[in-house]
N, C-alpha and C positions, 0 to 999 in steps of 0.2 A: 504493501500499500504505499503511495507517494502522498506527501505533504505539498501543499501550497507554497508557492514561493514567498508569496506575501505575508504569511503567519506562520513560519515553521514550529513544529510542536518541541519544544526543549526537553531535554532528557532529565530536567532536574528535579522530578517527583510530582506530587499530586498538586501541590501550589503552582507550581511552574506552569502546568496544564491549565489551570484555571486562569492565571494571567494571560497565557495565550488566547484562550478563548476570549478575554475580555478586550485584546488588543484590536480585535478587528474592527471595533467601532471608532478606531482613530483614522481608518483607511478614507483616502479621498472619495470613495465610492459610496461609503455610509454617509459622509457628510452631504454629498450631493443629495442622497435620498433624504435627507432630513430636510432639506428645503424643499425638495418636491412633495414629499410628505405633507408639508405645510400647505401647500397650495392644493393637493386634493382633499384635505379635510375640511379646509374654509367652508366650500358651498353646501356640505351636507346638512348641517344644523339650520342653515338659513332658510333652506326649502322644507326642512322637517321639525328638528327639535325647537330651535329659537321662533320659528313662524307658529308652532302651535301655541308658544307662550303667548304670543302676540296677539293671535285670533282669539284665544280665551281672555286675555285680557280686553280686548275689544267687545265681549260679550257673546261671542261664537259659540253656540251648544257643541257638548262634546261629541254627539254622533256626527254632526259636521265635519269637526276637527280628525274625527276618525276616518272619515271616508275622504278627506283630502291628502291623507297620508299615501294614498294610491299614487301620488304624484311620483314618489319613490319608486314605481315600478319602471320607470325609466332606467333606472340601475338593474332591474331585472330581466331587461330586453336587450341590453346593449350588445348581446352576441348576434342581434340582427343586422347591424352595422359594424362590426368588428372586423369581418373581411375587408372591408372597404379601408377602414383605419389601418390594417395590415398591409394591404397590397397598394391600395391607390395614391398616387402622389398627388400632392397639391398644386397647382399650379404656380410658379414662381418661388412660392416658400419652399417646397421640397429641393429645388436646386439651390438654394441658399443654405438651409438649415439642415437638411437630410429628413428621412421620412418621420421618424418618432418626434423630432423637435419641431418639425412644421405642424404637425396634429396638437402636439401640445401648446404652441404658441396660440392657434387659432381657436381652440377650445377654451383656454383661458381668457381670451378677449371676449368670447360669447358670454361667459359667465360674469364677467364685469359688467357688460351691458344689460344683462337679466337684472342683476343686483340693483342696478340704477333705476330701472323699473320698478322694482319691488319697493325701493326707499320711497318713489314718488307717488303710489299709489295708496289710498286709506280703504280699508277693508271694510268700513262702515259705509261706503258708497257702492260696494257691490264686490262680490267674491271673483267674478269672471276675469278681469283684467290680471288681478294680483296673482291668481292662479296661472294665467297662460305664461306670465313673466317666471314664475317660479318652475313651470315645465321647461322653458328654455333653459333655467339654469342646471335643471336635473340634468337635461339632455346633453348638456355640453359638458357638466361634471363626469357624466358618465363615460362620454367620448374622450376626456382627459384620463380618466381611468383606464380605458383601453390601451392609450399609447404609453402610459405611465408604467402601467404592469409590464408591457412588453420591453420597455426599456430598462426596468429593473433585472428581468430575468437575463437580458443579454448583455449586461453591464457587468456580471459576476457569475463567476462557477458556482456549481451546486452547493458545495461546502460552505459557501458564504450567504447563499439565500436567507438563510434563519435571522442573520446579523442584519441584513439588508431590510428584511421583514420589519426588525425591531427599531430600527432607525426611521424606516416609514412611517410604523405606529406612532413613533416619539412625535416626528414632525407632525404626522395627522392630528394627535391629541394635543398638541401645542396651538394647532389652528382652531381645534374645538374650544380650548380655553379663550380665544380672541373671539371666535363667532359665537360662543356661549355667554361666557361671563362679560367679554369686552363689550358686547352688545348691550347689554342690562346696564353695564357701567356707563356707557355712553348715552343710552336713553334716559338714564336717572338724571345724568348731569344735565339735561335740557329740559327737564319736567318742570312745570310750574309748581312750586313745592305745596301750595294751598291745596291743590288737588291729589298731590301724590302721598301727602301725609295721612290723608283720610282714608285711603284705599282700605289699609288693613283693618281698622276701626268697622267702616262700613261693611267690609267682607264678613268679620265675625258677628256683626249686630244681624246681617241678612240670614246669614247661616242660622243664626240662633232662631229667627223668626221663623225660617222654612222647616226648622226643628219642631218648633211649636204646632206648625200647620200639619206637619207629618204625625206628630203625637195626636192631635186632635182627630185626624182621618182615621189613624189606627185606632183610637179609643172608639169612635163611630163604628168602624168595622167590627170591633169586638162585641158591641152591643147589639149590632146586627147579626151578628153569628151567634149571639146567645138566644136571639129571639127567632133563630132558624132562617133567617134570609141570607143564606149562603151566596148567593149571585150578587147582591148589594155589598155584601161583607169583601168579596172578591175585587167588586169595581171600586169599592174604597181604599182599599189597600194598594191598588196601582196607581191610585192618584197622587200619592204622597211623594215620589222620587221625582218626577215631572215638575211639581211645584217646588221642591226644594231647588231644583236645578235650575228652574226660570228665576228664583230668587237670587241667587248668586251670579247669574249672567247679568242680571239688570244691576247689581253691584258694580261689577267690574266694568260694564259699558260706561256707566256713569262718571268714571274715572278716568277713561281712557284718551291718551293725548297721543295723536299721530305725529306730530313735529317731532319729537325725541326720537321715534322709530325712523323717521325718513333721514335725519343726521345719521343715526348709528349704521345704516343699510349703506348709506354712500360711503361712510369711511370703510367698510367691508368690501365694497367694490375696488375703492384704492389699494385696498391690500393685497388684492390679487398681482400687483405689480411685484411682489416677492417670487411668485413663480415664473411670473413671464422674464422677469431679468436671469434668474437661475438658468431657464432654458438658453436665452440669448447667449449666457458666458459659458455654458457646458459645451462639451465635444459631444457629436453622436457617436453611440456606442461601436467600437470597432467591430463586433459581432455581426453588426447590421450589414457589413460590406460583403462577408460571406451570406449573410442571408439574401440579399440581392443577387449574388451569383446563384445560389441556389434556386431562387425563384425563377431566374431567367433559364436556369437548365431543365426546371420542372416544366415551365410553361412550353418549352422546346420539345419536352418529352410528350406532352399532351398534345401538342400539334401533330405529332409523329404517329401517337397511338389513334387520333381520331383519322387521320389519313388511311392509317391500316385498317382500323377496326371499326370505326365509326362510335357514334354514343347511341346508348339503348333509348329507345322512345319512353320506357316507362321513367327513366331517370329524367329526361328533359321533361316530359310532363309533370313530374312530381316537382320540379324545380318551379316551373311555371305556375303551379297552385300555390308554391310557398311564396312566391313574389306577391300573388294575388293576395293573400293573406295578410302578408305584411302590409299592403295598401289598406286593407280592412282593418288591421291593427290602428293605424294611423287616424282612419276615419272613426274608429270608435274612441279613440282617446281625444279627438276634437269634439265628438257629440256629447262626450262625458261632461265636458266644461263649456259647453255653447249656451247653457242657460243663463238667463238675466240674474237669477239668484240660484245660488246652492242650499238646498235646505233638506234637512233627513227626510222629508215627505218625498222630494223629486228624486233624490238618489235611491230610496227604496222602492220607487216605481220603476227605475232603471234596472234594479237587482243587479246580479251578476252576470247578466248575459253578455254585458259588453267585454267580459274577459274571454270570452269563446274565442274570438279571432285570435288572439294571443296565444292561447292553448293550441288551437288548429296550427298556428304558424310552426309551433314546435314539432307537432307530428309532421306536418309537410315537410320540414328539413329531415326529419329521420327517414321519411320516405324517399326522399332524395338521395340519401346516401346509400340506402338499401338497393333502391331502384338502379342506381348507377354500377352496383356490384352485380346484378343480375344479367345473366345471357336473355338474349332476345332479340327482335328485330331491331336493325341499326339504321340509325341516321348517319349518312357519310357525306359529310359537306365537301364542296370543293376545295381543293388544295388552293390555299392562298386567298380564301374567300373571306369576307366579314363574318359568315356564320361560323366557319373554324376557329376564328380568331377569338369570337364570342364565347364558343363551347369551350375553347381550351382554358381562358381565362376563368370561367365560371367554375371548371373542373379544378383548378389548382387553387382559387380563391375559398370558394365556398365549399365545394365537396371535400377534398382532400384532407382539410384539418380535422374534419368529424370523422370522415373514414379511418383515418391515422389512428385516433384515439380508440374508435370501436376494434379495429384490428389487434392494437396492441393490448388491449384487457380483456376482450372478448365478453363473456359473462359477465365478468367481474365489473365490468363499465356500469351496470345497473346498480350494483352496491355503492360503487364509488360515487355516482350521481345522485344516489339518495342519501348519502352521507352529505355531500356537498350541500345539496339542498334544504337540509334540515339542521345543519349543526348549530347554527347561530339563531334559532327560530325562538326559544325562549326570551333571549335579550330582544329582538326586533319586536316581536309582539309587544311585551310589556313597555318597550322605549316609547310607542305612540302615545301613550296616556302617561308617562311620567311628569311633561311639562303642565298640563291641565291638573294633574295631581297636587302639584306644589302649590299651584294658584289656588286650588280649591281647599287646600290644607292652610291658607292664609299665611305661607311663609313669605316674607319681603322679596323685593329684587334683589337687595343687597344679599340675604341670607342664600337665595339660590344661587347668584352669580359665585359667591365666595364659597359656599359648600359643594354645590353641584358640578359648577362649570371650573372651578378653580382646584381647590381640594381634591375633588373628585377625579378630575383628570389627571392631577399629580399622582394618585392611586393607580389609575390605569397605566401611566407611563411606568410604575414601578412594576406594574404586572406584566407589561410587554418587555421591559428588561430582563426580568425574572424569566420569563417565557423564552425570550431568545437565549439566554444563557443554558437553561435547562434542557432546551431542544439541542443544542450543540453537544451538551454534556451526556445526556441520558436519551436522546433521540426525540423525534416529533411526535411519533404515535403515544408514546407514555404520556407526554404533556398535554397531547389532546384528549386523552381520557379523562385526566384529573380536571381540564378546562371544562370539559362537558358536565360532570359531577357538580363542581363549584358552580356554575352558570345557572343550573337548576335550582340549587339549594338557596342560592343568595336571593332568589326572587320572593323567597317566603319572607324574608327580612322586610320587604315592603308591606306585605300583609298584616304583619307586626305593627308596624307604623300607620298604617290606615285605621288600626284600633284606636287611636288617640287624634282621631279627627275632632276639629273644634266643634263645639254644640252648645247647648244653652248651659251646660255647667262649667265648662272650661274653655280656655282660648287655645291657639295654636300649639302643637305639640313643642316640647323643649329642643332647643337645637341640637343637644347632644344626641337625640335619638336618630335625628336624621344624618349626623355625621356618622354613626357607627352603621347605617344602612348604606351609605354612599360607600364607606370604607370597604365593606364587603363585595358590593356588586362590582365596583370598578376594578378592585385587585383582580377577582375572578376574570373579569371581561378582558382585562390586559393580557393576562397568561393564555387563555383561551385563543385571542386574536391572534398573538404572535405565533404560536404554534399552526394555527390553522392558515395563515398566509403563507407559509414555509411549505404546508402541506400541498396545497394548491399548486404551488410554484413545482413541486417535485412531479406534479402529475403531467406538466406540459411537455411537449417537445419545442425545442427553441426555434425549429424551422416554422412553426405555427403559433408562436408564443402568444402574440396578441388576441387570435382568434380564440385559440383554447383557453387561457385564462379569461377570458371574457366570458365564455361559457359557463366556466366554473363559478366565477365572482357572481353572475347573474342570477346562476340557480340558487344561490347563497341567500338572495332576497326574495327571489319570485315568490314560493309559497309562503314565507313569514308575512312579506307585504300585504299579499292576497288577504290572509287571516287578519292582519292588523288592521285593517279598513272597518271592520265590525267591532273593533275594541271599545269604541265609544258606547256603541248600542248596549253592549254586554255590560259596560260600568254603570249604564243608566238603568239596567234591569237589576243587576245583583250587586252592585256596590264594587268598590275597589278592593277590598280585601279580598272576595271571592276571586276577582279579575285578576290579582297577582298570584294566588294560588294556583289558579288553573293555568296560567303560564309557566309555573315551574314544573307542572305535570305534563307539559309539552316536552320539557327535556327528557323524560323516562325513556323514549324511543330512541333519543339520539344517542344516549349511552351505550344502548344495545348496538347500535349501528357501528359506533367507534370500535367498540370491542371486537365485533366481528370483520371490520376492515383491517384493524391492528392484527388479528390473527392471521388473515390471508396475506398480508404484508409481510408478515415474520416467514411465512413459506417460501418468499421469493428469494432466491439466492443473493443477488445484488444488494437485498435489504435484510438479511441475517445479521450483517454487523450492528444492526441499529438496536438489536434485541441481546447482544451478547456482553 
């Protein structure tokens, strides 16, 4: 076994090996990834977490906030356009910067433009324009992730990927401090204090009033039940939660100020300059030169095969169906956000039917890969024709990356994709309601910023650092097992905190309770994330790094985000405590999948050293 020249393993014993593992964080590739991780992490909270805090403060109900989390599905379908990012050059930009850097710069500029639009819009005037700007930010951010993931994979060998993942997570979490706590600090600094100071008092007063209303309704229901009127009792009990939710919403909307949020989001748009300057100053990764040669060779090989054997009609037809479904996906997303107002009633009327084209597009891509591999009637294009060139590009850019993964792992591909699609489900589903939960618990902006957005991110950084070092020392799969268990267990801490919600008898929970919950949750999240990113990197073929990694990271969010869209309705029906307990239970199947994947991985000869 040979050691990397950049960080040789010294023979000085246990402590020397630990120091060698830590030295990787000083390498230039790790420092670059720290800055690029900042650019990647900045948009996420601004279209999901921080935005949900802003909307709840503006009085938007929890069900609508939950549905709007579907904006994050742009990250779950980035594999649709990943082959374009992987293969298609951008006019002028690619010639000047290279393939990875040109796509990074373009996506970062689009993110900045979308953030400016979000800054200038007031959610009280209608949600549609704000959501459309959020979609632009999410789409551009997902595109940036595609190019950045490929850049990271091509910038260092496999034994450095865990350390790069930890640096990426560190930059990512630093950006989350700025886009989480920084936004709250900036907004608070611009508030009219006569309104801001009264927010907590009004919130607690109206929660107490709502609790009194709920108690009266419950008492009436009990009296009706005692009288034998079961239907009246059931109807009365269902009125308590909406009444309480409406009262809190009125309290928050009455104190909402949009000007501070406008100032804060404009500063966030300017902050994207960090990523843009890093892209302009760094070099295109050297492996991309070999990738270009490989791509050219693959394209010429595809031309030769098409001239000799032609293309199966089934594969071409399946690809055409997939392209049609991608168009329907875009139309479904546009229809979802085409209403003048976004309300729970309107969203419930739409149901989950708009998700069908997205799911069918995944099926269509699978049939394309399988159809291209089957024997049958052939379409033989004329040599040198535009049809031959189009089919060759389609074969190398879209079909080959997915076919290579299926060929490499065969039946194990199903297990791997299932694990990738569910590993972070507990955290993702719970995270949608985290900020509305803090607002409804009457924690102030300063408390939320300092504890969850600063201290919490520091704990996540510590977890990512620990996860990166442990992955290099003990192997990725062992750390993934521990991360899956910890992520599920720590969600139960939020259920404990929900038991101290403000009501008639007491005010907001003591701050130390929030600190304890955030410490446990974020430390577990950091450990799990560092190991998981390294695991995803190990599944890719460098030749198709952008497309394959985009598929994996997209599947990581697809099912969790689809489920999370209904989290607001669940909270309204059952309360926060039951919601957080349910998200913990979602992690149980994940632990079983990780154990099964670890067992399969340990039987592969090239991976046995990870378990020895």
